Backbone bond lengths (Angstrom), bond angles and torsions (degrees), N, CA, C in turn:
res aa  C-N    CA-C-N  psi(-1)  N-CA   C-N-CA  omega(-1)  CA-C   N-CA-C  phi
1 M - - - 1.471 - - 1.534 108.42 -
2 V 1.246 116.92 147.86 1.461 122.56 179.84 1.551 110.92 -81.60
3 P 1.357 119.91 157.37 1.373 121.75 -176.12 1.556 117.02 -50.85
4 L 1.304 116.36 -32.75 1.464 119.14 179.50 1.537 111.00 -73.89
5 G 1.266 119.24 -10.78 1.475 120.87 171.45 1.527 114.82 85.32
6 R 1.313 119.07 9.71 1.478 119.83 177.54 1.518 105.20 -153.43
7 M 1.334 111.35 157.53 1.470 121.39 173.87 1.539 110.77 -72.26
8 G 1.306 118.99 147.78 1.446 122.39 177.28 1.497 111.88 -72.34
9 T 1.339 114.46 153.80 1.426 119.50 177.12 1.527 111.52 -116.41
10 T 1.313 114.54 171.93 1.450 119.76 177.29 1.512 112.77 -63.23
11 D 1.352 114.27 -29.97 1.428 120.39 176.07 1.507 112.89 -67.33
12 D 1.331 117.72 -33.20 1.465 121.94 177.73 1.535 108.00 -62.52
13 I 1.318 115.10 -46.61 1.504 117.56 -179.49 1.514 110.04 -70.07
14 G 1.334 118.86 -37.94 1.404 122.74 178.49 1.514 114.13 -58.20
15 Q 1.355 114.09 -43.39 1.469 119.39 -178.71 1.524 110.16 -66.16
16 L 1.283 116.74 -35.33 1.483 119.74 177.16 1.523 108.97 -67.28
17 A 1.287 116.65 -42.59 1.486 120.88 -178.62 1.592 108.25 -65.37
18 L 1.327 116.90 -41.92 1.474 117.68 176.14 1.470 113.22 -60.49
19 F 1.376 116.10 -41.60 1.440 119.04 178.66 1.514 110.26 -62.55
20 L 1.328 118.90 -46.27 1.428 120.74 -173.66 1.561 109.64 -67.78
21 G 1.259 118.14 -26.22 1.455 120.77 177.83 1.499 114.31 -88.00
22 S 1.348 116.03 2.12 1.482 118.69 -177.78 1.498 112.64 -99.07
23 D 1.318 116.96 168.09 1.456 120.93 175.33 1.513 114.44 -61.59
24 A 1.264 116.17 -22.23 1.539 123.02 178.93 1.517 110.55 -63.14
25 A 1.343 116.02 -28.07 1.456 119.16 178.34 1.498 114.76 -105.45
26 S 1.279 117.41 21.40 1.502 121.66 -176.14 1.531 113.28 -64.75
27 Y 1.309 118.69 -18.15 1.426 119.94 -177.60 1.529 112.72 -103.43
28 I 1.294 117.08 4.74 1.465 124.27 -179.18 1.555 108.99 -91.26
29 S 1.364 114.07 125.50 1.515 115.38 173.80 1.502 106.80 -154.64
30 G 1.319 113.00 154.12 1.492 122.05 172.03 1.583 112.94 60.16
31 T 1.301 117.40 44.02 1.436 119.64 174.15 1.522 110.62 -139.85
32 V 1.336 115.40 163.39 1.418 123.39 177.13 1.558 105.73 -108.60
33 I 1.318 114.09 127.80 1.486 119.52 179.87 1.569 107.24 -112.49
34 A 1.307 115.96 109.11 1.433 119.58 -179.27 1.555 111.24 -78.69
35 C 1.285 114.22 124.60 1.468 122.35 177.69 1.522 106.91 -115.31
36 D 1.365 112.97 70.49 1.489 118.12 -172.19 1.492 115.34 -132.49
37 G 1.290 118.35 16.43 1.481 122.94 177.39 1.500 113.37 70.10
38 G 1.326 117.62 16.15 1.435 120.45 179.04 1.577 111.64 95.91
39 A 1.302 119.08 5.18 1.438 120.51 -177.80 1.509 112.07 -64.67
40 Q 1.256 119.13 -34.62 1.464 122.49 -178.18 1.525 109.58 -61.28
41 G 1.294 116.94 -46.11 1.504 122.11 178.85 1.533 110.30 -66.07
42 Q 1.302 116.72 -33.51 1.512 122.22 -175.80 1.567 108.68 -72.26
43 L 1.379 116.57 -37.88 1.404 120.20 -175.24 1.522 113.94 -76.97
44 S 1.334 118.06 -27.48 1.429 121.28 -173.40 1.568 111.14 -59.37
45 P 1.312 123.73 -43.41 1.499 124.51 177.18 1.516 108.20 -61.81
46 M 1.372 116.88 -39.96 1.467 116.90 -177.23 1.523 111.55 -69.39
47 I 1.368 118.17 -36.15 1.445 120.40 177.55 1.496 109.62 -66.86
48 A 1.350 117.83 -42.35 1.427 120.80 177.91 1.530 115.21 -61.56
49 A 1.384 112.70 -38.65 1.422 116.27 176.97 1.516 114.09 -66.47
50 A 1.278 114.28 -39.15 1.504 120.88 177.45 1.486 110.47 -64.43
51 A 1.313 118.56 -43.16 1.465 120.76 178.60 1.495 111.29 -67.13
52 D 1.319 118.03 -37.14 1.437 121.83 174.21 1.503 114.27 -60.69
53 G 1.326 116.38 -42.28 1.401 119.97 176.49 1.516 114.52 -68.76
54 A 1.315 117.93 -32.96 1.435 123.13 176.86 1.522 108.46 -67.66
55 L 1.270 119.80 -42.45 1.451 124.00 -178.57 1.497 112.20 -65.99
56 K 1.285 115.36 -34.74 1.498 119.41 -178.80 1.569 112.63 -72.84
57 K 1.378 115.03 -23.96 1.417 119.13 179.30 1.516 116.19 -74.63
58 T 1.369 113.91 -19.97 1.445 119.26 -178.21 1.457 112.77 -92.74
């Protein structure tokens, strides 16, 4: 499960799309916005740990 404790919905993605299409986002460019309930931040330590383990085996 993701840190927010629930799976994302189509409404979650839709709200981000509406924001990005609005005047409120007019100064945003060239970035990636993760709409994943915090999963990206949760996976990074696991990926680093796996890579560390793989490096120690060689």
